[in-house]
C-alpha positions as CSV (number, residue, x, y, z in Angstrom):
1,M,-19.7,-205.0,-112.5
2,S,-20.7,-207.6,-115.6
3,P,-21.8,-206.2,-118.6
4,G,-25.1,-205.4,-119.6
5,F,-26.8,-202.8,-121.8
6,W,-25.1,-200.0,-121.0
7,T,-21.6,-201.1,-122.4
8,H,-23.4,-201.1,-125.9
9,L,-24.0,-197.4,-125.8
10,P,-23.8,-195.4,-128.8
11,P,-21.6,-192.5,-128.9
12,G,-23.6,-190.0,-128.4
13,A,-24.3,-190.9,-124.8
14,G,-21.0,-189.7,-123.9
15,D,-22.8,-188.2,-120.7
16,L,-24.9,-191.7,-119.4
17,R,-21.0,-193.6,-120.1
18,Q,-19.8,-190.8,-117.9
19,Q,-22.7,-191.6,-115.1
20,L,-22.0,-195.2,-115.3
21,G,-18.4,-194.1,-114.7
22,Q,-19.3,-192.2,-111.7
23,L,-21.3,-195.9,-109.9
24,R,-18.3,-197.6,-111.2
25,P,-16.6,-197.6,-108.0
26,T,-19.2,-197.5,-105.4
27,I,-20.9,-201.0,-107.3
28,E,-17.3,-203.1,-107.4
29,K,-16.6,-202.0,-103.3
30,V,-19.7,-203.1,-102.2
31,N,-19.3,-206.5,-104.4
32,G,-16.0,-206.7,-102.6
33,E,-17.3,-206.0,-99.8
34,V,-20.3,-208.4,-100.3
35,R,-17.9,-211.1,-101.8
36,G,-15.6,-211.2,-98.3
37,A,-18.9,-211.1,-96.2
38,L,-20.0,-214.3,-98.2
39,K,-17.1,-216.7,-97.6
40,P,-18.0,-219.6,-95.9
41,S,-17.1,-219.5,-92.0
42,P,-16.1,-221.9,-89.4
43,K,-18.4,-221.2,-86.3
44,K,-21.3,-221.5,-85.6
45,N,-24.3,-219.7,-84.6
46,D,-21.4,-216.7,-85.3
47,W,-23.3,-213.7,-84.3
48,D,-21.0,-211.2,-86.1
49,R,-21.1,-212.7,-89.4
50,E,-24.1,-212.9,-89.7
51,L,-24.6,-209.1,-89.2
52,Q,-22.3,-208.5,-91.8
53,V,-24.6,-210.7,-94.0
54,K,-27.3,-208.7,-93.6
55,I,-25.2,-205.5,-93.4
56,A,-23.6,-206.5,-96.9
57,L,-27.1,-207.0,-98.4
58,I,-28.3,-203.8,-97.3
59,E,-25.2,-202.2,-99.3
60,V,-26.0,-204.1,-101.9
61,G,-29.9,-202.7,-102.0
62,L,-28.6,-199.4,-101.0
63,A,-26.2,-199.3,-104.5
64,E,-28.4,-200.8,-106.7
65,I,-30.7,-197.6,-106.4
66,P,-28.5,-195.7,-108.7
67,V,-27.7,-198.7,-111.4
68,A,-31.8,-199.2,-111.6
69,V,-32.0,-195.4,-112.3
70,H,-28.9,-195.1,-114.5
71,G,-31.1,-197.6,-116.5
72,D,-33.9,-196.2,-116.4
73,K,-32.5,-193.2,-118.2
74,I,-30.8,-195.3,-121.6
75,L,-33.9,-196.9,-122.1
76,T,-35.9,-194.1,-122.0
77,R,-33.2,-192.1,-124.1
78,A,-33.2,-195.2,-126.0
79,E,-36.9,-195.6,-126.5
80,K,-37.0,-191.7,-127.6
81,V,-34.2,-192.2,-130.6
82,K,-36.8,-195.1,-131.9
83,E,-40.1,-193.0,-131.6
84,G,-37.6,-190.3,-133.6
85,S,-36.0,-192.6,-135.9
86,E,-40.0,-193.9,-136.7
87,K,-41.2,-190.6,-137.6
88,R,-38.3,-189.8,-139.8
89,G,-39.6,-193.1,-142.0
90,P,-37.6,-195.1,-143.3
91,R,-34.0,-193.6,-145.4
92,T,-33.3,-194.5,-149.5
93,I,-30.4,-195.2,-150.0
94,R,-29.3,-192.9,-153.1
95,G,-26.4,-194.1,-155.6
């Protein structure tokens, strides 16, 4: 799984980090299946392989849905934190 914005979650986002951990095995499994299906084949007009590739593409699409939902949760949380910090205004450092 390639690193993305969810690898830089703040310490308070433990629930989001846990959800990502639950998604990782599925993502890695689908990625492995796709790599296998996309390997070159010496046969021409290999209908079995063509079907495997199409199924792999569908599996990738289905695996991406929870990732997109998770990404949306992360972005929504970040937006709420940003709004909350803007409402409080800038902090001054007292020495």
